[in-house]
TORTIDO-114143 format. One line per field, with one value per residue (C-alpha): residue in one letter; z, x, y. Coordinates in pm, 1 decimal. Layout:
# TORTIDO-114143
code A; ...
w Z; ...
u X; ...
v Y; ...
END
This chain:
# TORTIDO-114143
code M; V; C; P; W; F; I; D; P; R; G; G; S; M; A; V; G; N; A; S; I; Y; Y; H; L; N; L; E; Q; F; H; V; L; R; S; S; N; R; P; S; C; C; K; G; R; G; L; L; V; K; Q; G; M; E; W; G; F; S; T; R; A; Q; C; R; V; A; T; I; A; R; H; I; S; P; A; L; C; S; A; P; N; P; F; M; M; G; T; Q; A; I; V; D; G; G; I; Q; I; R; A; D; V; R; D; A; L; E; R; G; F; P; V; V; A; L; E; S; T; I; I; S; H; G; M; P; Y; P; Q; N; F; E; T; A; K; E; V; E; S; I; V; R; D; S; G; A; V; P; A; T; I; A; I; L; D; G; A; P; C; I; G; L; E; E; A; E; L; K; K; L; A; Q; L; G; K; K; A; I; K; T; S; R; R; D; I; A; H; V; I; A; K; Q; A; T; G; A; T; T; V; S; A; T; M; F; F; A; A; K; V; G; I; S; V; F; V; T; G; G; I; G; G; V; H; R; D; G; E; I; T; M; D; V; S; S; D; L; T; E; L; G; R; T; A; V; T; V; V; C; A; G; V; K; S; I; L; D; I; P; R; T; L; E; F; L; E; T; Q; G; V; T; V; I; G; Y; G; T; D; E; F; P; A; F; F; T; P; R; S; G; C; K; A; P; T; R; V; N; T; A; E; E; C; A; A; I; T; V; A; N; M; N; M; G; L; Q; S; G; I; L; V; G; V; P; I; P; A; H; Y; A; A; A; A; E; P; V; E; I; A; I; Q; T; S; L; K; E; I; K; D; K; N; I; T; G; A; A; V; T; P; F; V; L; N; R; V; N; E; L; T; G; G; A; S; L; S; A; N; I; A; L; I; K; N; N; A; R; V; G; S; E; I; A; I; A; T; A; A; L; V; E; G; S
w 17062.0; 17226.8; 17340.3; 17675.6; 17555.9; 17805.2; 17810.3; 18058.7; 18171.9; 18331.4; 17990.2; 17670.3; 17668.1; 17579.0; 17614.7; 17479.6; 17681.1; 17923.4; 17702.1; 17737.5; 17455.4; 17516.4; 17240.6; 17202.1; 17126.2; 17175.5; 17322.4; 17033.9; 16846.2; 17087.7; 17060.2; 16713.5; 16767.5; 17082.5; 16950.3; 16646.6; 16898.8; 16679.4; 16541.1; 16426.7; 16462.4; 16120.9; 16146.4; 16429.0; 16296.3; 15974.9; 16106.3; 16336.7; 16022.9; 15847.9; 16040.5; 16140.4; 15796.9; 15777.6; 16063.6; 15939.8; 16154.1; 16081.3; 15941.1; 16320.0; 16455.2; 16193.6; 16327.6; 16672.5; 16485.3; 16343.8; 16642.4; 16824.1; 16558.5; 16601.8; 16952.0; 16837.6; 16539.6; 16570.0; 16351.6; 16048.7; 16030.7; 16041.0; 16167.7; 16317.0; 16165.9; 16196.6; 16282.5; 16649.9; 16660.3; 16992.5; 17151.7; 17443.6; 17312.2; 17382.2; 17516.8; 17483.0; 17406.6; 17721.1; 17500.4; 17691.5; 17557.4; 17728.7; 17839.9; 17581.4; 17333.4; 17465.5; 17536.8; 17193.4; 17026.5; 17325.8; 17187.0; 16834.7; 16821.4; 16532.3; 16644.6; 16407.3; 16496.2; 16411.7; 16410.2; 16651.0; 16393.6; 16269.9; 16614.5; 16760.7; 16357.0; 16198.7; 16334.7; 16587.6; 16949.2; 17029.6; 16682.8; 16724.5; 17037.8; 16931.3; 16599.1; 16788.2; 17020.0; 16705.6; 16527.8; 16800.2; 16820.0; 16471.1; 16534.3; 16856.9; 16739.5; 16385.9; 16644.0; 16646.5; 16896.7; 16816.0; 16937.0; 16900.4; 16868.8; 17052.9; 17223.2; 17602.0; 17805.7; 17643.3; 17640.6; 17334.2; 17390.4; 17198.4; 17293.0; 17435.9; 17771.0; 17687.7; 17927.9; 17756.6; 17406.8; 17538.6; 17658.5; 17348.1; 17143.0; 17416.3; 17348.6; 16940.8; 16784.2; 17094.7; 17005.4; 16854.4; 16474.0; 16486.1; 16190.3; 16226.0; 16214.3; 16552.5; 16760.4; 16896.9; 16964.2; 17136.2; 17336.4; 17486.9; 17588.1; 17740.5; 17543.5; 17369.4; 17015.7; 16787.5; 16574.2; 16160.3; 15931.9; 15920.0; 16285.4; 16345.1; 16112.1; 16317.8; 16641.2; 16514.6; 16336.8; 16643.3; 16873.5; 16588.2; 16446.0; 16121.8; 15983.9; 16033.4; 15971.6; 15848.7; 15669.5; 15344.4; 15376.2; 15266.7; 14908.7; 14624.4; 14618.5; 14317.8; 14154.2; 14379.2; 14107.1; 14197.1; 14577.3; 14681.0; 14843.0; 14899.6; 15219.3; 15490.3; 15464.5; 15108.2; 15215.3; 15532.9; 15357.3; 15153.3; 15457.4; 15734.7; 15673.8; 15782.6; 15586.8; 15579.0; 15515.7; 15371.2; 15104.3; 14925.2; 14859.4; 14802.0; 14476.2; 14578.2; 14599.8; 14256.1; 14245.4; 13940.9; 14089.4; 14419.5; 14228.7; 14088.6; 14407.8; 14602.5; 14296.5; 14328.1; 14707.3; 14589.7; 14794.2; 14658.9; 14604.6; 14574.2; 14480.8; 14677.1; 14501.5; 14266.0; 13940.6; 13951.0; 14265.3; 14496.4; 14556.0; 14929.9; 14890.9; 14501.8; 14431.9; 14120.6; 14026.6; 13666.1; 13774.9; 13751.3; 14043.7; 13981.8; 14183.4; 14282.6; 14553.8; 14627.7; 14949.4; 15297.3; 15275.5; 14932.4; 15071.7; 15402.6; 15151.1; 15015.7; 15371.0; 15470.3; 15161.8; 15212.5; 15557.1; 15437.9; 15152.7; 15418.3; 15202.6; 15472.4; 15280.0; 15354.7; 15181.0; 15029.1; 15041.4; 14895.2; 14964.7; 14750.5; 14956.7; 14963.0; 14663.8; 14878.6; 15052.5; 14704.8; 14649.6; 14935.7; 14866.0; 14524.1; 14683.4; 14829.5; 14530.4; 14335.5; 14635.3; 14618.3; 14230.9; 14257.6; 14560.4; 14323.1; 14031.9; 14315.1; 14439.0; 14126.1; 14030.4; 14355.4; 14333.5; 14587.1; 14663.9; 14889.7; 15253.9; 15218.7; 14965.7; 15226.6; 15490.8; 15184.9; 15034.0; 15364.0; 15473.1; 15168.3; 15106.8; 15463.0; 15356.7; 15014.4; 15183.9; 15459.4; 15672.8; 15422.1; 15376.2; 15776.0; 15718.3; 15461.9; 15609.3; 15896.9; 15686.9; 15523.2; 15848.8; 15947.7; 15645.5; 15645.8; 15978.2; 15907.4; 15604.5; 15783.0; 16067.1; 15860.3; 15679.6; 16015.9; 16134.3; 15767.4; 15847.7; 16267.5; 16121.6; 15797.7; 16023.1; 16265.6; 16053.7; 15831.6
u 5135.0; 5039.8; 5305.7; 5287.7; 5346.2; 5340.4; 5495.7; 5740.2; 5620.9; 6032.4; 6148.9; 5915.3; 6047.9; 5860.9; 5889.3; 5771.2; 5713.8; 6053.6; 6255.0; 6269.8; 6361.9; 6437.5; 6284.7; 6150.5; 5764.8; 5502.1; 5203.4; 4995.1; 5197.1; 5210.9; 4899.8; 4837.5; 5062.1; 4897.1; 4528.9; 4589.2; 4551.4; 4736.8; 4609.8; 4882.4; 5265.8; 5307.1; 5051.7; 5243.5; 5597.2; 5479.8; 5281.0; 5578.5; 5819.5; 5553.6; 5489.0; 5814.6; 5883.4; 5508.8; 5578.0; 6001.3; 6223.6; 6566.6; 6777.2; 6879.9; 6490.2; 6383.8; 6670.4; 6522.2; 6128.3; 6282.4; 6452.8; 6114.2; 5930.2; 6197.1; 6066.6; 5714.6; 5799.5; 6154.2; 6030.2; 5990.6; 6373.6; 6625.2; 6888.2; 6792.8; 6879.7; 7256.3; 7222.5; 7134.0; 7338.5; 7190.5; 6981.3; 7015.2; 7134.9; 6909.6; 7128.4; 6893.9; 6994.1; 7250.9; 7461.3; 7725.9; 7854.6; 8154.4; 8103.0; 8273.7; 8115.7; 7758.5; 7871.3; 7978.5; 7688.3; 7438.1; 7578.5; 7654.3; 8005.2; 8178.8; 8195.6; 8425.6; 8350.9; 8621.7; 8636.6; 8789.3; 8861.6; 9070.2; 9274.7; 9198.4; 9244.1; 9441.8; 9768.3; 9974.9; 10012.1; 10129.1; 10148.7; 9781.6; 9756.5; 10019.2; 9762.8; 9468.9; 9611.6; 9762.7; 9431.1; 9243.1; 9502.1; 9486.8; 9122.8; 9126.9; 9389.7; 9156.6; 8895.0; 8634.9; 8638.6; 8741.1; 8500.8; 8633.5; 8306.5; 8360.2; 8136.3; 8268.9; 8145.3; 7903.4; 7796.2; 7799.8; 8044.8; 8115.4; 8384.8; 8696.6; 8907.2; 9257.6; 9275.4; 8975.6; 9156.4; 9505.2; 9245.7; 9108.5; 9452.2; 9600.5; 9305.5; 9388.8; 9192.3; 9046.6; 8786.9; 8491.3; 8531.0; 8157.4; 7893.7; 7597.1; 7466.2; 7707.3; 7555.3; 7281.3; 7506.5; 7820.3; 7533.7; 7357.8; 7641.8; 7849.1; 8167.0; 8394.0; 8385.0; 8580.0; 8330.1; 8365.5; 8241.0; 7891.1; 7885.2; 8040.2; 7780.3; 7516.8; 7587.9; 7733.5; 7413.8; 7217.7; 7375.4; 7420.2; 7780.4; 7719.8; 8097.3; 8316.8; 8653.4; 8832.1; 9110.8; 8881.6; 8580.5; 8470.3; 8352.5; 8211.8; 8510.8; 8605.7; 8364.0; 8168.1; 7848.2; 7964.0; 7991.1; 7783.7; 8094.4; 7964.7; 8080.8; 7771.5; 7949.4; 7795.1; 7412.2; 7516.4; 7572.9; 7263.4; 7076.3; 7221.7; 7269.1; 7635.9; 7929.9; 8199.2; 8560.2; 8845.3; 9060.3; 8864.3; 8914.6; 9185.0; 9238.6; 9268.2; 8822.6; 8622.7; 8612.8; 8398.2; 8132.0; 8166.8; 8076.9; 7775.8; 7650.0; 7679.6; 7503.3; 7226.1; 7188.3; 7157.8; 7493.7; 7697.3; 8051.5; 8284.6; 8631.0; 8763.2; 9021.8; 9026.9; 8813.3; 8909.1; 8788.7; 9099.7; 9206.4; 9350.5; 9716.0; 9705.2; 9482.9; 9427.3; 9195.1; 9084.1; 8710.7; 8544.7; 8411.1; 8035.6; 8144.1; 8403.1; 8452.7; 8753.6; 8653.1; 8528.1; 8239.9; 8131.4; 8127.4; 7965.4; 7733.7; 7634.0; 7553.7; 7325.3; 7132.0; 7144.8; 6937.9; 6737.9; 6591.7; 6604.3; 6757.6; 6824.9; 7124.3; 7508.7; 7767.5; 8133.3; 8435.2; 8707.4; 9022.9; 9361.9; 9678.6; 9914.8; 10112.8; 10504.3; 10283.4; 10175.3; 10495.5; 10630.4; 10330.4; 10391.5; 10544.2; 10245.9; 10037.5; 10305.0; 10287.1; 9862.1; 9890.2; 10137.7; 9915.6; 9614.4; 9815.0; 9925.8; 9580.9; 9444.1; 9705.1; 9623.5; 9295.2; 9235.1; 8850.7; 8618.1; 8680.1; 9022.4; 9102.2; 9148.4; 9378.5; 9590.1; 9639.0; 9759.1; 9969.6; 10160.9; 10160.8; 10293.1; 10553.1; 10670.9; 10624.8; 10880.6; 10585.1; 10554.7; 10225.6; 10140.9; 10335.2; 10146.9; 9819.5; 9893.9; 9952.6; 9629.2; 9413.5; 9603.7; 9515.0; 9181.1; 9138.3; 9247.4; 8989.7; 8725.3; 8789.5; 8737.5; 8440.5; 8277.2; 8368.2; 8273.1; 7935.8; 7855.5; 7886.6; 7674.6; 7386.7; 7465.5; 7369.3; 7089.1
v 14437.6; 14758.5; 14979.6; 15203.6; 15532.7; 15818.6; 16231.5; 16305.9; 16678.1; 16746.8; 16710.1; 16653.2; 16285.8; 16026.5; 15615.8; 15342.6; 15000.1; 15028.1; 15179.7; 15521.0; 15745.4; 16086.3; 16287.6; 16628.3; 16691.4; 16963.0; 16806.0; 16880.0; 16624.0; 16395.2; 16332.8; 16298.2; 15982.4; 15848.9; 15935.9; 15719.1; 15396.0; 15185.6; 14912.1; 14739.1; 14810.9; 14853.3; 15154.8; 15266.8; 15259.8; 15412.3; 15700.7; 15797.6; 15842.8; 15980.6; 16205.4; 16280.5; 16413.7; 16579.9; 16778.9; 16889.2; 16774.7; 16748.1; 16453.7; 16384.5; 16443.8; 16171.4; 15979.3; 15960.7; 15893.1; 15591.4; 15479.5; 15506.4; 15313.6; 15017.0; 14982.6; 14993.9; 14726.8; 14604.2; 14306.2; 14521.2; 14661.6; 14371.3; 14651.1; 14937.7; 15271.1; 15348.3; 15720.2; 15740.6; 16000.4; 16268.3; 15972.0; 15763.9; 15480.2; 15125.3; 14882.1; 14546.8; 14170.6; 14280.6; 14400.3; 14628.0; 15020.2; 15100.4; 15434.6; 15685.4; 15521.7; 15545.2; 15903.7; 15988.5; 15843.0; 16028.8; 16387.4; 16272.7; 16265.5; 15996.0; 15636.5; 15394.4; 15035.0; 14785.3; 14386.5; 14148.3; 13833.7; 14018.9; 14070.3; 13700.8; 13500.0; 13760.2; 13773.2; 13625.5; 13713.5; 14004.3; 14142.8; 14165.9; 14314.9; 14574.8; 14649.6; 14678.8; 14928.1; 15113.6; 15126.8; 15241.4; 15492.2; 15594.9; 15648.5; 15859.8; 16081.4; 16182.1; 16286.8; 15968.0; 15746.0; 15365.6; 15129.3; 14761.4; 14476.6; 14090.5; 13898.1; 13846.6; 13546.2; 13561.1; 13922.8; 14124.2; 14438.4; 14771.6; 14877.7; 14726.3; 14792.2; 14782.1; 14416.8; 14295.2; 14352.6; 14202.9; 13884.2; 13827.3; 13874.4; 13608.3; 13339.9; 13388.9; 13153.4; 12983.0; 13247.6; 13152.1; 13295.5; 13459.9; 13596.9; 13654.3; 13280.0; 13241.4; 13534.6; 13342.8; 13031.1; 13223.9; 13424.8; 13107.3; 12927.1; 13263.0; 13174.7; 13385.8; 13540.8; 13704.3; 13920.5; 13894.9; 14210.9; 14081.2; 14054.5; 14345.3; 14540.4; 14371.1; 14493.4; 14822.2; 14881.2; 14825.2; 15067.4; 15338.7; 15323.0; 15425.9; 15350.2; 15017.0; 14947.8; 14648.1; 14522.0; 14347.9; 14195.4; 13814.1; 13733.7; 13458.7; 13228.6; 13067.9; 12853.6; 12972.8; 12918.6; 12532.9; 12495.4; 12796.7; 12957.4; 13287.0; 13508.3; 13615.5; 13919.9; 14024.5; 13892.8; 14118.9; 14471.7; 14419.1; 14424.3; 14607.2; 14999.1; 15062.9; 15185.2; 14975.1; 15087.6; 14811.0; 14790.4; 14564.1; 14134.7; 13934.7; 13844.8; 13437.8; 13538.3; 13577.9; 13993.1; 14040.5; 13764.4; 13959.0; 14279.1; 14134.1; 13980.6; 14276.9; 14460.5; 14219.7; 14307.1; 14623.7; 14749.3; 15104.0; 15006.1; 15284.6; 15324.9; 15590.7; 15837.5; 15528.7; 15397.9; 15025.0; 14865.5; 14711.0; 14413.3; 14385.9; 14405.6; 14527.3; 14854.7; 14675.4; 14442.7; 14454.1; 14548.2; 14884.9; 15039.8; 15129.4; 15521.1; 15683.1; 15948.6; 16146.3; 16298.0; 16197.4; 16458.4; 16283.8; 15931.6; 16108.8; 16262.6; 15909.7; 15769.9; 16063.6; 15978.2; 15637.5; 15662.0; 15935.1; 15712.1; 15396.6; 15182.4; 14951.8; 14843.7; 14872.5; 15112.3; 14933.7; 15190.0; 15028.4; 15189.2; 15130.9; 14991.2; 15350.5; 15284.6; 15276.3; 14980.5; 14818.6; 14808.7; 14631.0; 14382.9; 14295.7; 13945.2; 13867.9; 13948.6; 13684.8; 13427.6; 13472.5; 13377.6; 13076.0; 12903.5; 12950.2; 12779.1; 12504.1; 12476.5; 12371.4; 12186.5; 12006.1; 12021.2; 12115.7; 12239.3; 12336.3; 12466.3; 12360.4; 12676.3; 12975.5; 12746.5; 12602.7; 12964.1; 13193.9; 12887.6; 12906.5; 13288.8; 13279.3; 13065.2; 13259.5; 13591.4; 13532.0; 13703.1; 14012.3; 13978.8; 14024.0; 14372.0; 14490.7; 14338.7; 14569.1; 14820.9; 14865.9; 14826.6; 15111.9; 15334.0; 15238.5; 15346.1; 15654.8; 15723.7; 15560.4; 15793.9; 16111.9; 15992.3; 15887.9; 16254.5; 16410.7; 16205.0; 16294.2; 16636.4; 16652.6; 16464.4; 16739.7; 17007.8; 16906.5
END
């Protein structure tokens, strides 16, 4: 593949193919890149990144160089570098970016990605719509820009208008639950899809959003060594450089094996203000968190170091549910344990496990699980916004 290059004398900007990427290079540096005659995409990409470091570009500048590299050889990067701060957001594959999100990405302001499955499949209407608006408000009030991600009528959307949020909330489970494997199908069918953790990470990374907030992630199911029931959230964390802020995984899952799987995938797992990896409705899982941080700034430093090393793997931040909410959630945890015992007694296995547990927990708690779920999502939004703000400040100052 040969990519046509030119330099814009008006502003020193560079273009690759038909996608303009604004980057200030002096003419001498430009000709060094151009004179390579890149016999292959790989050489072109490697030269760009290598030259960027040799010329002493800042962290942000190196990110821009990496962005150019991805357009020379997109196949070499399973997910784009999530630190496009200061560059023009590239829209390919028909991705639509809401104006304020695009502006924030171009200016290097903090943006927080939010998933949409939690809206359509996680709660009933109108609680789902109200919660979605409240979570976005928390992000804005914290000083970041929220970007709820979904596929609407076949178009991947980064940032939804209120009317679109409402439509998705009203659709509920009629919206297709969309993980990475489903993206192409949903787009091709021009359908509406609510993105799971894996699909949200994919789209966030593609447009340059480095922090993503959710309630909890999927994991290795109990008896997963037999059923091979492992969430695609885990493999996405192993190949997509986004920092995911959550309350851990539900105790319905096999938490020790989930953490082992994440280690195999090369995922940095962090306990936020805790030495113990949280278990969604409870701060206690009995599993030690591999890494602990106490501030958003510490988390941001790890995020930027991950980018600088080009690890291309994600970071998982486990935020314990606040103590006053954890106490209220204790009946939920008890209900989960009760339902797990019933599963074993009734010999329920495979795909039937999760629906059974969710229904039983809702029945046993009289709706308390929903209240606790909403509370921890809001708390995660606050923490995630602080991490996004600290990350943007660190990149800006480097």
